[in-house]
C-alpha positions as CSV (number, residue, x, y, z in Angstrom):
1,M,109.3,106.1,47.3
2,P,107.6,104.5,50.3
3,V,104.8,106.0,49.6
4,I,104.4,104.0,46.4
5,V,105.0,100.7,47.8
6,R,102.5,101.3,50.5
7,G,100.2,101.9,47.7
8,I,101.2,98.9,46.0
9,L,100.4,97.4,49.6
10,R,97.7,98.1,50.6
11,R,95.5,96.4,47.6
12,R,97.0,92.4,48.7
13,T,98.1,92.7,52.3
14,R,96.0,90.2,53.2
15,R,97.4,87.6,50.9
16,L,100.5,87.9,51.8
17,L,103.4,85.9,53.7
18,D,105.7,88.3,55.9
19,Q,108.5,86.9,54.1
20,D,107.1,87.9,50.9
21,I,107.0,91.7,52.3
22,E,110.4,91.4,53.7
23,R,111.7,90.4,50.9
24,V,110.5,93.6,48.9
25,V,111.6,96.2,51.4
26,E,115.1,94.6,51.0
27,W,115.4,94.9,47.4
28,L,114.6,98.4,47.7
29,H,116.4,99.1,50.9
30,D,119.7,96.8,48.2
31,A,118.5,99.1,45.8
32,V,119.3,103.4,47.7
33,F,122.1,101.6,49.3
34,H,124.3,100.3,46.0
35,E,122.3,103.3,43.6
36,A,120.8,101.0,41.5
37,Y,120.5,102.7,38.3
38,W,117.3,101.7,37.8
39,L,115.9,104.2,40.3
40,Q,117.7,107.4,37.9
41,K,114.8,105.9,35.2
42,V,111.7,108.1,36.5
43,D,108.5,109.4,34.9
44,E,106.8,112.3,33.9
45,A,106.3,112.1,37.8
46,N,109.6,111.2,38.8
47,R,108.6,107.9,39.8
48,P,110.8,105.5,38.8
49,K,109.4,103.5,35.9
50,K,110.5,100.2,37.6
51,I,108.2,100.5,40.7
52,M,105.1,101.7,38.8
53,K,105.0,99.1,35.6
54,C,104.7,96.7,38.9
55,A,100.7,96.3,40.0
56,S,101.0,93.6,42.4
57,I,103.5,91.7,44.9
58,E,103.7,88.9,42.7
59,Q,105.0,91.5,40.1
60,L,107.2,93.0,42.3
61,L,108.8,89.6,43.7
62,V,110.0,89.6,40.0
63,E,111.6,92.4,39.7
64,V,113.7,91.3,43.2
65,A,114.4,86.9,41.6
66,K,115.7,89.3,38.9
67,T,117.8,91.3,40.2
68,E,119.4,88.4,42.3
69,R,119.5,86.2,39.4
70,Q,121.5,89.4,37.9
71,S,123.8,90.4,41.1
72,G,124.1,86.2,41.7
73,R,122.4,86.9,45.4
74,K,125.4,89.4,46.2
75,L,123.3,91.2,48.3
76,G,125.6,91.3,51.3
77,P,127.9,93.5,53.2
78,P,131.1,93.6,51.6
79,A,132.1,96.9,52.6
80,A,131.0,96.5,56.6
81,C,132.7,92.9,57.1
82,S,135.9,94.3,57.9
83,G,133.3,95.5,61.2
84,E,131.9,92.6,62.2
85,E,132.6,89.1,63.6
86,C,130.9,86.2,63.6
87,I,130.2,84.8,66.5
88,A,127.9,81.4,65.9
89,E,126.4,79.6,62.8
90,L,123.2,78.5,63.2
91,D,120.6,76.2,61.2
92,D,119.7,77.1,57.1
93,G,123.5,79.4,56.7
94,Y,122.5,81.7,59.4
95,T,125.0,83.3,61.4
96,I,124.7,85.5,64.4
97,V,128.0,88.5,64.0
98,R,128.8,91.2,66.3
99,L,129.7,94.6,65.3
100,V,132.2,96.1,66.4
101,T,133.0,99.2,64.7
102,V,131.0,102.9,64.4
103,E,130.9,102.1,60.6
104,A,129.3,98.6,61.0
105,L,126.3,100.3,63.1
106,D,126.1,103.0,60.3
107,W,125.7,100.0,57.9
108,E,123.4,97.9,60.2
109,G,121.4,100.9,60.6
110,L,120.9,102.0,57.7
111,R,119.5,98.4,55.5
112,M,117.6,97.9,59.5
113,D,116.0,101.0,58.9
114,H,116.6,101.9,63.2
115,C,117.8,104.4,65.0
116,L,121.3,102.6,65.7
117,G,123.7,104.2,63.4
118,C,122.5,107.6,64.6
119,G,125.7,108.3,66.5
120,R,124.0,107.8,69.7
121,Y,125.2,104.2,70.6
122,D,128.4,104.3,69.3
123,Y,129.7,105.1,73.3
124,C,128.7,101.5,73.7
125,L,131.3,99.9,71.4
126,Q,134.0,100.3,74.6
127,S,131.7,99.7,77.5
128,P,132.7,96.1,78.6
129,G,130.1,93.1,78.1
130,S,127.6,95.8,75.7
131,A,127.9,94.2,72.6
132,F,125.6,94.8,69.5
133,L,124.5,91.4,67.6
134,S,122.9,91.1,63.9
135,L,121.2,87.7,63.4
136,R,122.0,87.0,59.3
137,D,121.5,84.8,56.4
138,R,123.5,83.3,54.3
139,F,123.5,86.5,51.7
140,G,124.6,88.2,54.7
141,R,121.4,90.4,54.7
142,P,120.2,91.7,58.7
143,H,117.2,90.6,59.2
144,V,117.6,91.0,63.3
145,T,119.5,93.5,65.5
146,M,120.1,92.6,69.3
147,S,121.6,94.9,72.1
148,V,123.3,92.7,74.9
149,V,124.8,93.9,77.9
150,N,126.6,92.3,81.4
151,G,127.6,89.6,78.2
152,K,124.3,87.7,78.6
153,Y,121.6,90.0,78.8
154,V,119.3,90.8,75.7
155,I,117.7,94.1,76.3
156,A,116.3,94.7,72.8
157,M,115.6,92.7,69.8
158,Q,114.2,94.6,66.5
159,G,113.5,93.4,63.1
160,K,113.3,95.7,60.2
161,G,112.1,99.2,61.2
162,N,112.6,99.0,64.9
163,R,109.2,96.3,64.7
164,P,109.4,92.8,66.2
165,P,111.0,89.9,65.0
166,I,109.1,87.7,62.1
167,D,107.9,84.5,63.6
168,R,110.9,82.7,61.9
169,Y,113.8,84.5,63.2
170,F,111.9,84.1,66.3
171,N,112.4,80.2,65.8
172,I,116.2,80.6,64.4
173,L,117.2,82.3,67.4
174,A,115.5,80.1,70.7
175,P,118.8,77.6,70.2
176,F,121.3,79.6,69.7
177,F,119.7,81.9,73.3
178,S,119.4,78.5,74.9
179,R,123.1,77.2,73.4
180,E,124.8,80.2,74.5
181,G,123.0,81.1,77.6
182,Y,121.7,84.1,76.3
183,K,118.3,85.8,78.8
184,L,116.3,88.8,78.0
185,G,116.3,91.1,79.5
186,L,113.2,93.3,78.5
187,A,109.3,92.9,78.8
188,A,107.3,90.4,77.4
189,F,105.1,93.0,75.3
190,E,108.0,94.1,73.1
191,L,108.0,91.0,71.9
192,E,104.4,89.6,72.4
193,R,106.3,86.0,73.5
194,V,108.3,84.8,76.4
195,L,111.3,82.3,76.0
196,D,111.2,79.3,78.4
197,E,114.2,77.4,79.3
198,N,114.1,75.1,77.2
199,G,114.1,77.4,74.1
200,V,111.0,77.5,73.3
201,W,109.0,80.5,72.4
202,H,105.8,80.8,73.3
203,K,103.3,83.5,72.5
204,L,101.8,85.5,75.2
205,G,98.4,84.5,76.2
206,E,99.1,80.6,75.4
207,L,101.5,80.7,78.2
208,P,101.4,76.5,79.0
209,P,101.4,75.2,82.7
210,D,104.9,74.7,84.7
211,L,106.4,77.4,82.7
212,H,110.0,77.7,83.6
213,V,112.2,81.0,82.2
214,P,115.6,81.6,83.4
215,G,116.0,85.3,84.1
216,R,114.0,88.2,85.3
217,L,110.0,87.8,83.4
218,N,108.7,91.3,83.1
219,L,105.1,91.0,81.8
220,G,104.0,94.3,82.5
221,H,101.8,96.4,80.4
222,T,100.4,93.4,78.9
223,A,96.9,92.1,78.4
224,L,97.5,88.9,80.6
225,R,94.5,88.3,82.6
226,S,95.7,85.4,84.4
227,L,98.8,83.4,84.3
228,P,99.0,79.3,84.3
229,P,100.1,77.4,87.2
230,G,103.7,76.1,88.1
231,L,105.1,79.2,86.8
232,Y,108.9,79.0,87.6
233,V,111.5,82.2,87.2
234,S,114.3,82.8,87.5
235,G,114.5,86.2,88.2
236,C,112.3,88.4,89.0
237,L,108.1,88.0,88.2
238,L,106.9,91.8,87.3
239,I,103.1,92.1,86.7
240,G,102.8,95.9,87.8
241,S,100.1,98.1,85.0
242,S,99.5,94.5,83.7
243,L,95.6,93.1,83.7
244,I,96.8,89.9,85.5
245,A,95.0,89.0,88.6
246,E,95.2,85.6,89.2
247,I,98.0,83.2,89.2
248,G,98.0,79.2,89.4
249,E,99.2,78.0,92.3
250,G,102.7,76.7,92.8
251,L,103.7,80.2,91.7
252,D,108.0,80.4,92.1
253,V,109.9,83.1,91.8
254,G,113.0,85.2,92.6
255,G,110.6,87.5,92.9
256,L,108.1,89.8,92.8
257,I,106.9,93.3,92.1
258,I,103.0,93.6,91.7
259,G,102.6,97.1,91.5
260,N,98.6,98.2,90.1
261,A,98.0,95.1,88.9
262,P,94.5,94.1,90.0
263,L,95.8,91.0,91.9
264,A,93.9,90.5,95.1
265,A,95.5,87.3,96.2
266,L,98.1,84.7,95.7
267,P,97.6,81.6,95.4
268,P,98.5,78.8,97.2
269,N,101.8,76.9,97.7
270,T,103.5,80.3,96.7
271,R,107.9,80.9,97.1
272,I,109.2,84.0,96.7
273,R,113.0,83.3,96.9
274,G,113.9,86.8,97.9
275,N,111.7,89.7,99.4
276,L,107.6,89.6,99.1
277,D,107.4,93.5,99.3
278,L,103.0,93.8,99.4
279,R,103.0,97.3,100.7
280,G,100.8,99.3,98.1
281,T,98.9,96.7,96.5
282,Q,95.5,94.9,95.9
283,V,96.5,91.7,97.8
284,S,94.3,91.3,100.9
285,H,94.6,87.1,101.3
286,L,97.3,85.0,101.0
287,S,96.7,81.6,100.5
288,N,98.5,78.7,102.6
289,G,101.5,77.4,101.4
290,L,103.1,80.9,101.6
291,C,106.9,80.6,101.7
292,V,109.3,83.6,101.7
293,D,112.9,83.6,102.1
294,R,113.4,86.9,103.0
295,D,111.4,89.5,104.5
296,L,107.7,89.2,104.4
297,L,106.1,93.4,103.6
298,I,102.7,93.7,104.0
299,G,101.5,97.0,105.7
300,G,98.9,98.9,104.2
301,T,97.3,96.2,102.9
302,S,93.9,95.0,104.0
303,I,95.3,91.5,104.5
304,S,93.2,91.0,108.2
305,K,95.1,87.3,108.6
306,L,98.3,85.2,107.7
307,P,97.7,81.7,106.4
308,D,98.4,78.7,108.8
309,V,101.2,77.2,106.7
310,M,103.5,79.6,105.9
311,K,106.9,80.3,106.3
312,V,109.0,83.7,106.7
313,G,113.2,83.6,106.1
314,G,113.4,86.6,107.6
315,K,111.6,89.8,109.1
316,I,107.8,90.2,108.9
317,N,107.0,93.7,108.2
318,L,103.1,94.0,110.0
319,S,103.3,98.1,109.9
320,N,100.1,99.9,108.9
321,S,98.5,96.6,109.2
322,A,95.6,94.9,110.9
323,I,97.0,92.3,111.5
324,N,97.1,91.1,115.5
325,S,97.8,87.8,115.7
326,L,100.4,85.4,114.3
327,P,99.7,81.7,113.0
328,D,100.7,78.7,115.1
329,C,103.7,78.3,112.2
330,I,105.5,81.7,113.3
331,P,108.3,80.6,115.3
332,E,108.8,82.4,118.8
333,D,111.9,84.0,117.6
334,Q,110.9,85.3,114.3
335,E,111.1,88.8,113.8
336,I,108.5,90.8,113.6
337,I,108.6,95.0,113.1
338,T,105.6,97.1,114.0
339,N,105.0,100.8,113.6
340,D,107.5,102.2,116.2
341,R,109.9,98.6,116.9
342,K,111.0,95.9,117.0
343,I,110.1,92.2,118.3
344,S,109.5,88.6,118.8
345,A,107.2,87.2,118.1
346,L,106.5,85.4,121.4
347,E,106.6,89.5,122.4
348,F,104.1,90.5,119.7
349,R,101.9,87.5,121.4
350,K,101.9,88.9,124.3
351,S,101.4,92.5,123.9
352,K,98.5,91.1,122.6
353,G,97.6,88.9,125.0
354,R,97.6,85.3,122.8
């Protein structure tokens, strides 16, 4: 059957809406799941006649509508209801249910065509703080499966066949995430979007200035080349294995992990609410206004001068660096780590004859 359907879809895919394709796929899932009688009516090549008579998506949608009328649209999961708990009611009749039994995971995996029901995740049902959630429409049909850890941290969010959810479902879920305080713990490239603190999704490549993101933001492995000014991330910002070479002024993040990104300079007025470890990066310039709440580590970089205006709340690690002077803004009692010892900024200046 998948081969037959793919052949039909190829003919007119460019003119189709995502929801039309999804309705057809859902109909086929229902037919297999409920062992529809028409599956047994096949031609000489063992192909279902109902499918073979349809030469377009429009004709398939007619069959979908006919089935829905005949069944009273009872396409919900009666067998799985005992293993589910409704935890939220959303707009347009959508709900969020929590899957609480192995049977519920099996049903979700079958209907969504992913591996949730393969047994690999059954043990998670007993793990404190872990949960599997499903976005359901008014007829009980699943459209997005989510895995949650630590109570409100979403680490997986998948549509049918392990594909990213379509735009419609992102928009339905956004107010729920914002209202209930859910945070995304998966990389942005997996969803091709970033969720801000107001529950608004932003597509990669269309990130606005002064974007505020709750939790951590992993932009690794994306094709982004720059980030907007005023970016605020309450957790850690990760950009390793991305193409990001420029960040707008006023970056404010809980932490910054650069990795092998081509970023060569930190923008003016950068604030890091944690450690700033630049070792092994391509960063060669620190701009004025740098504020690091904890430790600054720059050993092994090509940075040869610290900015005239900066503040570091913890230690400044200069091991294996080319820096031989400190700006006046560094207080005399600031702890400095060199190749062989820990000394004060005053002692460092004296050792350099400054």
